Biopython code that builds the backbone (N, CA, C, O; Angstrom):
import numpy as np
from Bio.PDB.StructureBuilder import StructureBuilder

atoms = [
    (1, "MET", "N", (175.537, 154.998, 26.403)),
    (1, "MET", "CA", (176.264, 154.184, 27.453)),
    (1, "MET", "C", (176.978, 152.834, 26.767)),
    (1, "MET", "O", (176.554, 152.130, 25.850)),
    (2, "ILE", "N", (178.220, 152.728, 27.546)),
    (2, "ILE", "CA", (178.778, 151.294, 26.986)),
    (2, "ILE", "C", (178.164, 150.009, 27.147)),
    (2, "ILE", "O", (177.502, 149.869, 28.176)),
    (3, "ASN", "N", (178.233, 149.102, 26.406)),
    (3, "ASN", "CA", (177.692, 148.002, 26.310)),
    (3, "ASN", "C", (179.036, 147.244, 26.644)),
    (3, "ASN", "O", (179.777, 146.840, 25.748)),
    (4, "LYS", "N", (179.306, 147.075, 27.983)),
    (4, "LYS", "CA", (180.429, 146.166, 28.442)),
    (4, "LYS", "C", (180.332, 144.585, 27.756)),
    (4, "LYS", "O", (181.357, 143.991, 27.420)),
    (5, "ASP", "N", (179.161, 144.076, 27.621)),
    (5, "ASP", "CA", (178.985, 142.771, 27.151)),
    (5, "ASP", "C", (179.149, 142.465, 25.719)),
    (5, "ASP", "O", (179.381, 141.308, 25.368)),
    (6, "HIS", "N", (179.048, 143.380, 24.912)),
    (6, "HIS", "CA", (179.184, 143.478, 23.564)),
    (6, "HIS", "C", (181.111, 143.522, 23.543)),
    (6, "HIS", "O", (181.790, 142.648, 23.003)),
    (7, "ILE", "N", (181.615, 144.615, 24.186)),
    (7, "ILE", "CA", (183.120, 144.697, 24.278)),
    (7, "ILE", "C", (183.513, 143.246, 24.535)),
    (7, "ILE", "O", (184.060, 142.638, 23.616)),
    (8, "ILE", "N", (183.318, 142.724, 25.527)),
    (8, "ILE", "CA", (183.639, 141.574, 26.126)),
    (8, "ILE", "C", (183.482, 140.245, 25.142)),
    (8, "ILE", "O", (184.230, 139.268, 25.119)),
    (9, "ASN", "N", (182.371, 140.468, 24.385)),
    (9, "ASN", "CA", (182.291, 139.392, 23.379)),
    (9, "ASN", "C", (182.799, 139.483, 21.931)),
    (9, "ASN", "O", (182.930, 138.531, 21.161)),
    (10, "ARG", "N", (183.063, 140.775, 21.679)),
    (10, "ARG", "CA", (183.693, 141.143, 20.414)),
    (10, "ARG", "C", (185.076, 141.439, 20.243)),
    (10, "ARG", "O", (185.657, 141.398, 19.159)),
    (11, "VAL", "N", (185.673, 141.787, 21.513)),
    (11, "VAL", "CA", (186.930, 142.272, 21.816)),
    (11, "VAL", "C", (187.878, 141.137, 22.460)),
    (11, "VAL", "O", (188.896, 140.651, 21.965)),
    (12, "LEU", "N", (187.268, 140.845, 23.700)),
    (12, "LEU", "CA", (188.031, 139.879, 24.605)),
    (12, "LEU", "C", (187.998, 138.977, 24.199)),
    (12, "LEU", "O", (189.087, 138.589, 23.775)),
    (13, "LYS", "N", (186.759, 137.976, 24.021)),
    (13, "LYS", "CA", (186.560, 136.423, 23.592)),
    (13, "LYS", "C", (187.388, 136.142, 22.540)),
    (13, "LYS", "O", (187.925, 135.050, 22.724)),
    (14, "PRO", "N", (187.725, 136.667, 21.501)),
    (14, "PRO", "CA", (188.480, 136.270, 20.300)),
    (14, "PRO", "C", (189.949, 136.140, 20.770)),
    (14, "PRO", "O", (190.691, 135.359, 20.175)),
    (15, "LEU", "N", (190.352, 136.797, 21.704)),
    (15, "LEU", "CA", (191.831, 136.841, 22.316)),
    (15, "LEU", "C", (192.163, 135.607, 22.937)),
    (15, "LEU", "O", (193.306, 135.149, 22.912)),
    (16, "CYS", "N", (190.998, 134.939, 23.612)),
    (16, "CYS", "CA", (191.215, 133.956, 24.544)),
    (16, "CYS", "C", (190.932, 132.521, 24.231)),
    (16, "CYS", "O", (190.071, 132.213, 23.407)),
    (17, "ARG", "N", (191.629, 131.663, 24.865)),
    (17, "ARG", "CA", (191.632, 130.164, 24.550)),
    (17, "ARG", "C", (190.190, 129.756, 24.373)),
    (17, "ARG", "O", (189.585, 129.926, 25.432)),
    (18, "LEU", "N", (189.336, 129.223, 23.299)),
    (18, "LEU", "CA", (187.831, 128.978, 23.482)),
    (18, "LEU", "C", (187.743, 127.679, 24.007)),
    (18, "LEU", "O", (186.614, 127.353, 24.373)),
    (19, "ASP", "N", (188.567, 126.921, 24.130)),
    (19, "ASP", "CA", (188.070, 125.407, 25.190)),
    (19, "ASP", "C", (188.275, 126.000, 26.362)),
    (19, "ASP", "O", (188.185, 125.109, 27.208)),
    (20, "THR", "N", (188.569, 127.320, 27.025)),
    (20, "THR", "CA", (188.426, 127.390, 28.231)),
    (20, "THR", "C", (187.528, 128.737, 28.690)),
    (20, "THR", "O", (187.337, 129.210, 29.810)),
    (21, "TRP", "N", (187.113, 129.108, 27.524)),
    (21, "TRP", "CA", (186.204, 130.562, 27.513)),
    (21, "TRP", "C", (184.781, 130.030, 28.525)),
    (21, "TRP", "O", (184.363, 128.873, 28.498)),
    (22, "SER", "N", (184.391, 130.747, 29.084)),
    (22, "SER", "CA", (183.200, 130.501, 29.644)),
    (22, "SER", "C", (182.716, 132.099, 30.399)),
    (22, "SER", "O", (183.346, 132.645, 31.305)),
    (23, "SER", "N", (181.692, 132.532, 29.875)),
    (23, "SER", "CA", (181.194, 133.903, 30.276)),
    (23, "SER", "C", (181.005, 134.004, 31.809)),
    (23, "SER", "O", (181.276, 134.988, 32.498)),
    (24, "SER", "N", (180.475, 132.777, 32.246)),
    (24, "SER", "CA", (180.208, 132.610, 33.712)),
    (24, "SER", "C", (181.490, 133.213, 34.778)),
    (24, "SER", "O", (181.424, 133.580, 35.951)),
    (25, "HIS", "N", (182.543, 133.147, 33.918)),
    (25, "HIS", "CA", (184.040, 133.431, 34.779)),
    (25, "HIS", "C", (184.006, 135.018, 34.781)),
    (25, "HIS", "O", (184.976, 135.520, 35.349)),
    (26, "LYS", "N", (182.958, 136.017, 34.187)),
    (26, "LYS", "CA", (183.016, 137.075, 34.662)),
    (26, "LYS", "C", (182.435, 137.410, 36.206)),
    (26, "LYS", "O", (181.428, 136.927, 36.724)),
    (27, "ASN", "N", (183.344, 138.350, 36.764)),
    (27, "ASN", "CA", (182.828, 138.499, 37.930)),
    (27, "ASN", "C", (183.069, 137.409, 39.065)),
    (27, "ASN", "O", (182.583, 137.544, 40.187)),
    (28, "CYS", "N", (183.702, 136.529, 38.767)),
    (28, "CYS", "CA", (184.008, 135.361, 39.654)),
    (28, "CYS", "C", (185.308, 135.190, 40.176)),
    (28, "CYS", "O", (186.190, 135.123, 39.320)),
    (29, "PHE", "N", (185.642, 135.105, 41.299)),
    (29, "PHE", "CA", (186.767, 135.136, 41.836)),
    (29, "PHE", "C", (187.483, 133.714, 42.186)),
    (29, "PHE", "O", (186.967, 132.931, 42.984)),
    (30, "LYS", "N", (188.767, 133.433, 41.493)),
    (30, "LYS", "CA", (189.054, 132.217, 41.746)),
    (30, "LYS", "C", (190.681, 132.173, 42.001)),
    (30, "LYS", "O", (191.410, 133.039, 41.516)),
    (31, "CYS", "N", (191.197, 131.065, 42.823)),
    (31, "CYS", "CA", (192.574, 131.158, 43.093)),
    (31, "CYS", "C", (193.264, 129.724, 43.288)),
    (31, "CYS", "O", (192.584, 128.766, 43.656)),
    (32, "SER", "N", (194.449, 129.622, 43.064)),
    (32, "SER", "CA", (194.879, 128.464, 43.522)),
    (32, "SER", "C", (195.847, 128.428, 44.978)),
    (32, "SER", "O", (196.908, 129.007, 45.212)),
    (33, "VAL", "N", (195.124, 127.617, 45.736)),
    (33, "VAL", "CA", (195.440, 127.428, 46.997)),
    (33, "VAL", "C", (196.430, 126.115, 47.006)),
    (33, "VAL", "O", (196.208, 124.955, 46.660)),
    (34, "GLY", "N", (197.738, 126.816, 47.595)),
    (34, "GLY", "CA", (198.936, 125.659, 47.421)),
    (34, "GLY", "C", (200.227, 126.380, 46.989)),
    (34, "GLY", "O", (200.335, 127.606, 46.946)),
    (35, "PRO", "N", (200.897, 125.770, 46.770)),
    (35, "PRO", "CA", (202.540, 126.085, 46.555)),
    (35, "PRO", "C", (202.498, 126.991, 45.463)),
    (35, "PRO", "O", (203.466, 127.730, 45.284)),
    (36, "SER", "N", (201.346, 127.048, 44.577)),
    (36, "SER", "CA", (201.677, 127.970, 43.093)),
    (36, "SER", "C", (201.212, 129.500, 43.483)),
    (36, "SER", "O", (201.319, 130.420, 42.673)),
    (37, "GLU", "N", (200.683, 129.677, 44.819)),
    (37, "GLU", "CA", (200.246, 130.850, 44.808)),
    (37, "GLU", "C", (200.317, 131.199, 46.605)),
    (37, "GLU", "O", (199.684, 130.521, 47.413)),
    (38, "THR", "N", (200.958, 132.047, 46.893)),
    (38, "THR", "CA", (201.018, 132.497, 48.392)),
    (38, "THR", "C", (200.001, 133.197, 48.994)),
    (38, "THR", "O", (199.570, 134.078, 48.250)),
    (39, "GLU", "N", (199.348, 133.125, 50.272)),
    (39, "GLU", "CA", (198.321, 133.813, 50.810)),
    (39, "GLU", "C", (198.234, 134.992, 50.509)),
    (39, "GLU", "O", (197.153, 135.518, 50.244)),
    (40, "GLU", "N", (199.326, 135.592, 50.499)),
    (40, "GLU", "CA", (199.633, 137.235, 50.434)),
    (40, "GLU", "C", (199.154, 137.610, 48.901)),
    (40, "GLU", "O", (198.468, 138.598, 48.635)),
    (41, "HIS", "N", (199.639, 136.638, 47.926)),
    (41, "HIS", "CA", (199.177, 137.073, 46.851)),
    (41, "HIS", "C", (197.877, 136.863, 46.565)),
    (41, "HIS", "O", (197.277, 137.737, 45.940)),
    (42, "ILE", "N", (197.337, 135.908, 46.887)),
    (42, "ILE", "CA", (195.782, 135.644, 47.156)),
    (42, "ILE", "C", (195.082, 136.909, 47.547)),
    (42, "ILE", "O", (194.385, 137.659, 46.863)),
    (43, "ARG", "N", (195.404, 136.965, 48.711)),
    (43, "ARG", "CA", (194.366, 138.235, 49.354)),
    (43, "ARG", "C", (194.665, 139.506, 48.544)),
    (43, "ARG", "O", (193.694, 140.239, 48.361)),
    (44, "ALA", "N", (195.695, 139.842, 48.094)),
    (44, "ALA", "CA", (196.383, 141.236, 47.287)),
    (44, "ALA", "C", (195.154, 141.006, 45.840)),
    (44, "ALA", "O", (194.377, 141.880, 45.455)),
    (45, "LYS", "N", (195.279, 139.682, 45.286)),
    (45, "LYS", "CA", (194.528, 139.824, 44.064)),
    (45, "LYS", "C", (192.846, 139.737, 44.649)),
    (45, "LYS", "O", (192.114, 140.377, 43.894)),
    (46, "PHE", "N", (192.295, 139.264, 45.505)),
    (46, "PHE", "CA", (190.941, 139.411, 46.192)),
    (46, "PHE", "C", (190.905, 140.978, 46.383)),
    (46, "PHE", "O", (190.024, 141.435, 45.655)),
    (47, "GLU", "N", (191.455, 141.820, 46.998)),
    (47, "GLU", "CA", (191.460, 143.318, 47.233)),
    (47, "GLU", "C", (191.226, 144.364, 45.977)),
    (47, "GLU", "O", (190.483, 145.344, 45.938)),
    (48, "ARG", "N", (192.168, 143.796, 44.894)),
    (48, "ARG", "CA", (192.093, 144.317, 43.904)),
    (48, "ARG", "C", (190.943, 144.102, 43.047)),
    (48, "ARG", "O", (190.497, 145.005, 42.339)),
    (49, "TYR", "N", (190.363, 142.736, 43.093)),
    (49, "TYR", "CA", (189.286, 142.299, 42.301)),
    (49, "TYR", "C", (187.756, 143.143, 43.118)),
    (49, "TYR", "O", (186.772, 143.555, 42.503)),
    (50, "LEU", "N", (187.937, 143.195, 44.338)),
    (50, "LEU", "CA", (186.911, 143.831, 45.103)),
    (50, "LEU", "C", (186.959, 145.141, 44.655)),
    (50, "LEU", "O", (185.882, 145.579, 44.252)),
    (51, "HIS", "N", (187.964, 145.926, 44.612)),
    (51, "HIS", "CA", (188.171, 147.258, 44.253)),
    (51, "HIS", "C", (187.562, 147.527, 43.022)),
    (51, "HIS", "O", (186.739, 148.442, 42.992)),
    (52, "TRP", "N", (187.772, 147.001, 42.163)),
    (52, "TRP", "CA", (187.291, 147.175, 40.873)),
    (52, "TRP", "C", (185.871, 146.938, 40.411)),
    (52, "TRP", "O", (185.350, 147.441, 39.416)),
    (53, "ARG", "N", (185.263, 146.018, 41.358)),
    (53, "ARG", "CA", (183.716, 145.468, 41.373)),
    (53, "ARG", "C", (183.013, 146.399, 42.060)),
    (53, "ARG", "O", (181.815, 146.526, 41.809)),
    (54, "LYS", "N", (183.588, 147.141, 42.964)),
    (54, "LYS", "CA", (182.880, 148.239, 43.766)),
    (54, "LYS", "C", (182.902, 149.519, 42.695)),
    (54, "LYS", "O", (181.944, 150.293, 42.722)),
    (55, "LEU", "N", (183.955, 149.737, 41.785)),
    (55, "LEU", "CA", (183.508, 150.864, 40.697)),
    (55, "LEU", "C", (182.774, 150.468, 39.365)),
    (55, "LEU", "O", (182.698, 151.156, 38.347)),
    (56, "GLY", "N", (182.174, 149.043, 39.610)),
    (56, "GLY", "CA", (181.220, 149.006, 38.360)),
    (56, "GLY", "C", (182.014, 147.879, 37.521)),
    (56, "GLY", "O", (181.262, 146.997, 37.107)),
    (57, "ALA", "N", (183.377, 147.720, 37.182)),
    (57, "ALA", "CA", (184.080, 146.950, 36.392)),
    (57, "ALA", "C", (183.725, 145.675, 36.248)),
    (57, "ALA", "O", (183.396, 145.026, 37.241)),
    (58, "ASP", "N", (183.734, 145.178, 35.129)),
    (58, "ASP", "CA", (183.834, 143.287, 35.246)),
    (58, "ASP", "C", (184.845, 143.140, 35.203)),
    (58, "ASP", "O", (185.641, 143.797, 34.532)),
    (59, "VAL", "N", (185.154, 141.944, 36.138)),
    (59, "VAL", "CA", (186.663, 141.438, 36.008)),
    (59, "VAL", "C", (186.742, 139.799, 36.010)),
    (59, "VAL", "O", (185.926, 139.066, 36.570)),
    (60, "PHE", "N", (187.901, 139.376, 35.263)),
    (60, "PHE", "CA", (187.926, 138.167, 35.004)),
    (60, "PHE", "C", (189.292, 137.876, 35.611)),
    (60, "PHE", "O", (190.295, 138.578, 35.482)),
    (61, "VAL", "N", (189.167, 136.571, 36.392)),
    (61, "VAL", "CA", (190.509, 136.305, 37.163)),
    (61, "VAL", "C", (191.168, 135.049, 36.518)),
    (61, "VAL", "O", (190.481, 134.042, 36.347)),
    (62, "GLU", "N", (192.398, 135.077, 36.180)),
    (62, "GLU", "CA", (192.974, 134.051, 35.850)),
    (62, "GLU", "C", (192.525, 133.990, 34.463)),
    (62, "GLU", "O", (192.556, 132.822, 34.075)),
    (63, "LEU", "N", (192.088, 134.868, 33.496)),
    (63, "LEU", "CA", (191.617, 134.421, 32.412)),
    (63, "LEU", "C", (192.790, 133.851, 31.117)),
    (63, "LEU", "O", (193.874, 134.389, 30.893)),
    (64, "ARG", "N", (192.400, 133.011, 30.606)),
    (64, "ARG", "CA", (193.217, 132.400, 29.892)),
    (64, "ARG", "C", (193.245, 132.871, 28.476)),
    (64, "ARG", "O", (192.245, 132.697, 27.780)),
    (65, "PHE", "N", (194.537, 133.580, 27.889)),
    (65, "PHE", "CA", (194.485, 134.256, 26.650)),
    (65, "PHE", "C", (195.182, 133.084, 25.903)),
    (65, "PHE", "O", (195.268, 131.976, 26.433)),
    (66, "LYS", "N", (195.640, 133.325, 24.756)),
    (66, "LYS", "CA", (195.940, 131.945, 23.784)),
    (66, "LYS", "C", (197.231, 131.633, 24.309)),
    (66, "LYS", "O", (197.451, 130.427, 24.427)),
    (67, "ASP", "N", (198.221, 132.486, 24.684)),
    (67, "ASP", "CA", (199.618, 132.010, 25.268)),
    (67, "ASP", "C", (200.142, 132.806, 26.885)),
    (67, "ASP", "O", (201.298, 132.924, 27.292)),
    (68, "SER", "N", (198.895, 133.250, 27.549)),
    (68, "SER", "CA", (199.324, 133.786, 28.468)),
    (68, "SER", "C", (197.714, 133.912, 29.609)),
    (68, "SER", "O", (196.530, 133.785, 29.297)),
    (69, "ARG", "N", (198.276, 134.166, 30.780)),
    (69, "ARG", "CA", (197.197, 133.638, 32.005)),
    (69, "ARG", "C", (197.511, 135.083, 32.907)),
    (69, "ARG", "O", (198.246, 134.913, 33.880)),
    (70, "PRO", "N", (197.024, 136.461, 32.667)),
    (70, "PRO", "CA", (197.047, 137.300, 33.507)),
    (70, "PRO", "C", (196.333, 137.055, 35.255)),
    (70, "PRO", "O", (195.568, 136.132, 35.534)),
    (71, "ASP", "N", (196.712, 137.891, 36.033)),
    (71, "ASP", "CA", (196.220, 137.812, 37.193)),
    (71, "ASP", "C", (194.498, 138.498, 37.039)),
    (71, "ASP", "O", (193.552, 137.838, 37.469)),
    (72, "LEU", "N", (194.339, 139.515, 36.551)),
    (72, "LEU", "CA", (193.260, 140.431, 36.378)),
    (72, "LEU", "C", (193.075, 140.650, 35.087)),
    (72, "LEU", "O", (194.105, 140.794, 34.428)),
    (73, "VAL", "N", (192.141, 140.712, 34.578)),
    (73, "VAL", "CA", (191.618, 141.383, 33.129)),
    (73, "VAL", "C", (190.180, 141.938, 33.572)),
    (73, "VAL", "O", (189.176, 141.260, 33.792)),
    (74, "ILE", "N", (190.322, 143.388, 33.655)),
    (74, "ILE", "CA", (189.398, 144.477, 33.809)),
    (74, "ILE", "C", (188.609, 144.888, 32.927)),
    (74, "ILE", "O", (189.302, 145.318, 32.005)),
    (75, "VAL", "N", (187.364, 145.011, 32.660)),
    (75, "VAL", "CA", (186.815, 145.835, 31.947)),
    (75, "VAL", "C", (185.973, 146.932, 32.358)),
    (75, "VAL", "O", (184.774, 146.775, 32.591)),
    (76, "LYS", "N", (186.560, 148.024, 32.451)),
    (76, "LYS", "CA", (185.985, 149.416, 33.177)),
    (76, "LYS", "C", (184.861, 149.707, 32.362)),
    (76, "LYS", "O", (184.660, 149.283, 31.224)),
    (77, "GLU", "N", (183.941, 150.677, 33.223)),
    (77, "GLU", "CA", (182.722, 151.283, 32.763)),
    (77, "GLU", "C", (182.698, 151.946, 31.592)),
    (77, "GLU", "O", (181.647, 152.070, 30.963)),
    (78, "ASP", "N", (184.264, 152.622, 31.021)),
    (78, "ASP", "CA", (184.021, 153.009, 29.943)),
    (78, "ASP", "C", (184.333, 152.061, 28.425)),
    (78, "ASP", "O", (184.411, 152.321, 27.224)),
    (79, "GLY", "N", (184.440, 150.942, 29.223)),
    (79, "GLY", "CA", (184.585, 149.892, 28.138)),
    (79, "GLY", "C", (186.166, 149.780, 27.707)),
    (79, "GLY", "O", (186.460, 149.026, 26.779)),
    (80, "GLU", "N", (187.133, 150.497, 28.352)),
    (80, "GLU", "CA", (188.494, 150.335, 28.245)),
    (80, "GLU", "C", (188.796, 148.788, 29.225)),
    (80, "GLU", "O", (188.371, 148.513, 30.347)),
    (81, "ILE", "N", (189.630, 148.022, 28.355)),
    (81, "ILE", "CA", (190.309, 146.829, 28.985)),
    (81, "ILE", "C", (191.629, 147.033, 29.545)),
    (81, "ILE", "O", (192.520, 147.435, 28.796)),
    (82, "VAL", "N", (191.886, 146.787, 30.876)),
    (82, "VAL", "CA", (193.051, 146.609, 31.025)),
    (82, "VAL", "C", (193.595, 145.356, 32.085)),
    (82, "VAL", "O", (192.829, 144.627, 32.715)),
    (83, "ILE", "N", (195.028, 145.287, 32.127)),
    (83, "ILE", "CA", (195.450, 143.895, 32.838)),
    (83, "ILE", "C", (196.088, 144.572, 34.114)),
    (83, "ILE", "O", (196.631, 145.675, 34.189)),
    (84, "GLU", "N", (195.882, 143.625, 35.102)),
    (84, "GLU", "CA", (196.662, 143.992, 36.494)),
    (84, "GLU", "C", (197.379, 142.446, 36.704)),
    (84, "GLU", "O", (196.830, 141.348, 36.622)),
    (85, "GLU", "N", (198.727, 142.753, 36.989)),
    (85, "GLU", "CA", (199.627, 141.672, 37.576)),
    (85, "GLU", "C", (200.092, 141.927, 39.005)),
    (85, "GLU", "O", (200.822, 142.862, 39.333)),
    (86, "ILE", "N", (199.637, 141.077, 39.753)),
    (86, "ILE", "CA", (199.986, 141.139, 41.373)),
    (86, "ILE", "C", (201.191, 140.218, 41.495)),
    (86, "ILE", "O", (201.235, 138.990, 41.429)),
    (87, "LEU", "N", (202.358, 141.296, 41.731)),
    (87, "LEU", "CA", (203.736, 141.121, 41.980)),
    (87, "LEU", "C", (203.759, 140.657, 43.511)),
    (87, "LEU", "O", (203.100, 141.364, 44.273)),
    (88, "HIS", "N", (204.355, 139.686, 43.997)),
    (88, "HIS", "CA", (204.607, 139.356, 45.313)),
    (88, "HIS", "C", (206.251, 138.960, 45.434)),
    (88, "HIS", "O", (207.155, 139.684, 45.849)),
    (89, "SER", "N", (206.350, 137.356, 44.857)),
    (89, "SER", "CA", (207.775, 136.873, 44.880)),
    (89, "SER", "C", (208.264, 137.114, 43.386)),
    (89, "SER", "O", (209.475, 137.223, 43.195)),
    (90, "GLU", "N", (207.296, 137.211, 42.218)),
    (90, "GLU", "CA", (207.892, 137.597, 40.831)),
    (90, "GLU", "C", (208.961, 138.630, 40.798)),
    (90, "GLU", "O", (209.037, 139.424, 41.735)),
    (91, "THR", "N", (209.759, 138.686, 39.845)),
    (91, "THR", "CA", (210.610, 139.720, 39.547)),
    (91, "THR", "C", (210.291, 140.607, 38.434)),
    (91, "THR", "O", (209.666, 140.253, 37.435)),
    (92, "THR", "N", (210.772, 141.832, 38.662)),
    (92, "THR", "CA", (210.370, 142.541, 37.658)),
    (92, "THR", "C", (210.794, 142.450, 36.230)),
    (92, "THR", "O", (210.252, 143.009, 35.276)),
    (93, "GLU", "N", (211.740, 141.741, 36.215)),
    (93, "GLU", "CA", (212.103, 140.798, 34.482)),
    (93, "GLU", "C", (211.316, 139.894, 34.411)),
    (93, "GLU", "O", (211.011, 139.469, 33.296)),
    (94, "ARG", "N", (210.884, 139.461, 35.315)),
    (94, "ARG", "CA", (209.911, 138.284, 34.608)),
    (94, "ARG", "C", (208.431, 139.077, 34.368)),
    (94, "ARG", "O", (207.599, 138.740, 33.526)),
    (95, "PHE", "N", (208.337, 139.936, 35.083)),
    (95, "PHE", "CA", (206.709, 140.829, 34.722)),
    (95, "PHE", "C", (207.006, 141.319, 33.407)),
    (95, "PHE", "O", (206.162, 141.068, 32.546)),
    (96, "ASN", "N", (208.149, 142.042, 33.028)),
    (96, "ASN", "CA", (208.327, 142.680, 31.731)),
    (96, "ASN", "C", (208.616, 141.791, 30.827)),
    (96, "ASN", "O", (208.654, 142.292, 29.703)),
    (97, "ASN", "N", (208.839, 140.653, 30.861)),
    (97, "ASN", "CA", (208.859, 139.451, 29.759)),
    (97, "ASN", "C", (207.016, 139.170, 29.498)),
    (97, "ASN", "O", (206.614, 138.941, 28.358)),
    (98, "LYS", "N", (206.397, 139.205, 30.253)),
    (98, "LYS", "CA", (205.024, 139.139, 30.078)),
    (98, "LYS", "C", (204.352, 140.111, 29.048)),
    (98, "LYS", "O", (203.582, 139.862, 28.120)),
    (99, "LEU", "N", (204.783, 141.084, 29.417)),
    (99, "LEU", "CA", (204.010, 142.322, 28.626)),
    (99, "LEU", "C", (204.046, 141.885, 27.132)),
    (99, "LEU", "O", (202.985, 142.129, 26.558)),
    (100, "ASP", "N", (204.851, 141.392, 26.479)),
    (100, "ASP", "CA", (204.693, 141.165, 24.987)),
    (100, "ASP", "C", (203.553, 140.212, 24.712)),
    (100, "ASP", "O", (202.932, 140.199, 23.650)),
    (101, "ARG", "N", (203.311, 139.387, 25.776)),
    (101, "ARG", "CA", (202.094, 138.486, 25.380)),
    (101, "ARG", "C", (200.711, 138.979, 25.883)),
    (101, "ARG", "O", (199.743, 138.222, 25.944)),
    (102, "TYR", "N", (200.672, 140.113, 26.193)),
    (102, "TYR", "CA", (199.644, 140.686, 27.017)),
    (102, "TYR", "C", (198.910, 141.927, 25.934)),
    (102, "TYR", "O", (199.503, 142.944, 25.574)),
    (103, "PRO", "N", (197.736, 141.616, 25.607)),
    (103, "PRO", "CA", (196.747, 142.313, 24.524)),
    (103, "PRO", "C", (196.543, 143.682, 24.708)),
    (103, "PRO", "O", (196.394, 144.484, 23.787)),
    (104, "PHE", "N", (196.536, 144.002, 26.131)),
    (104, "PHE", "CA", (195.871, 145.333, 26.520)),
    (104, "PHE", "C", (197.046, 145.911, 27.496)),
    (104, "PHE", "O", (198.012, 145.229, 27.840)),
    (105, "THR", "N", (196.846, 147.157, 27.861)),
    (105, "THR", "CA", (197.757, 147.749, 28.580)),
    (105, "THR", "C", (197.666, 147.161, 30.093)),
    (105, "THR", "O", (196.601, 146.842, 30.622)),
    (106, "THR", "N", (198.884, 147.068, 30.682)),
    (106, "THR", "CA", (199.140, 145.949, 31.678)),
    (106, "THR", "C", (199.937, 147.062, 32.970)),
    (106, "THR", "O", (200.895, 147.797, 32.730)),
    (107, "THR", "N", (199.373, 146.952, 34.066)),
    (107, "THR", "CA", (200.067, 147.574, 35.548)),
    (107, "THR", "C", (200.355, 146.505, 36.443)),
    (107, "THR", "O", (199.498, 145.690, 36.783)),
    (108, "LYS", "N", (201.737, 146.478, 36.900)),
    (108, "LYS", "CA", (201.885, 145.700, 37.855)),
    (108, "LYS", "C", (201.654, 146.505, 39.042)),
    (108, "LYS", "O", (201.821, 147.720, 39.149)),
    (109, "VAL", "N", (201.142, 145.460, 40.160)),
    (109, "VAL", "CA", (200.696, 145.927, 41.571)),
    (109, "VAL", "C", (201.184, 144.993, 42.499)),
    (109, "VAL", "O", (200.836, 143.818, 42.620)),
    (110, "LEU", "N", (202.163, 145.723, 43.251)),
    (110, "LEU", "CA", (202.730, 145.261, 44.544)),
    (110, "LEU", "C", (201.883, 144.476, 45.622)),
    (110, "LEU", "O", (200.915, 145.136, 46.002)),
    (111, "VAL", "N", (201.983, 143.444, 46.109)),
    (111, "VAL", "CA", (201.405, 142.884, 47.110)),
    (111, "VAL", "C", (201.473, 143.806, 48.378)),
    (111, "VAL", "O", (200.468, 144.114, 49.018)),
    (112, "SER", "N", (202.788, 144.235, 48.698)),
    (112, "SER", "CA", (203.017, 145.005, 49.677)),
    (112, "SER", "C", (202.261, 146.528, 49.904)),
    (112, "SER", "O", (202.004, 147.103, 50.961)),
    (113, "GLU", "N", (202.037, 146.904, 48.645)),
    (113, "GLU", "CA", (201.026, 148.264, 48.473)),
    (113, "GLU", "C", (199.677, 147.772, 48.613)),
    (113, "GLU", "O", (198.891, 148.509, 49.207)),
    (114, "VAL", "N", (199.404, 147.046, 48.327)),
    (114, "VAL", "CA", (197.578, 146.423, 48.348)),
    (114, "VAL", "C", (197.648, 146.265, 50.065)),
    (114, "VAL", "O", (196.986, 147.025, 50.773)),
    (115, "LEU", "N", (198.519, 145.201, 50.646)),
    (115, "LEU", "CA", (198.351, 144.914, 52.179)),
    (115, "LEU", "C", (198.700, 145.748, 52.902)),
    (115, "LEU", "O", (198.867, 145.334, 54.049)),
    (116, "LYS", "N", (198.917, 146.895, 52.737)),
    (116, "LYS", "CA", (199.633, 147.727, 53.860)),
    (116, "LYS", "C", (198.661, 148.145, 54.872)),
    (116, "LYS", "O", (199.026, 148.811, 55.841)),
]
sb = StructureBuilder()
sb.init_structure("model")
sb.init_model(0)
sb.init_chain("A")
sb.init_seg("    ")
for serial, (resi, resn, name, xyz) in enumerate(atoms, 1):
    if name == "N":
        sb.init_residue(resn, " ", resi, " ")
    sb.init_atom(name, np.array(xyz, "f"), 0.0, 1.0, " ", f" {name:<3s}", serial, name[0])
structure = sb.get_structure()
């Protein structure tokens, strides 16, 4: 059996800003209510968070890497770490510019697909 906590501490944590790292952020949903995030974006992010939690994954929301902060960082049951970016008003070009800063396979998820 895969020890996800070992993967989180040995693989994920070293890539994060240690001044903001906290293992208590694991499986804790957070968002910014206000002009920085639309309600639709928050709802879609929460739906994806629930989806992964129901599958047994550990999820970090808005985890701060050293030079980026993706919407969802997912540690799957098999130990694979993936990132999901929830796109609502963001352009594909802006999403593509983020890919170089993300250390794991990243998927874009459209708000319109999640909230249909």
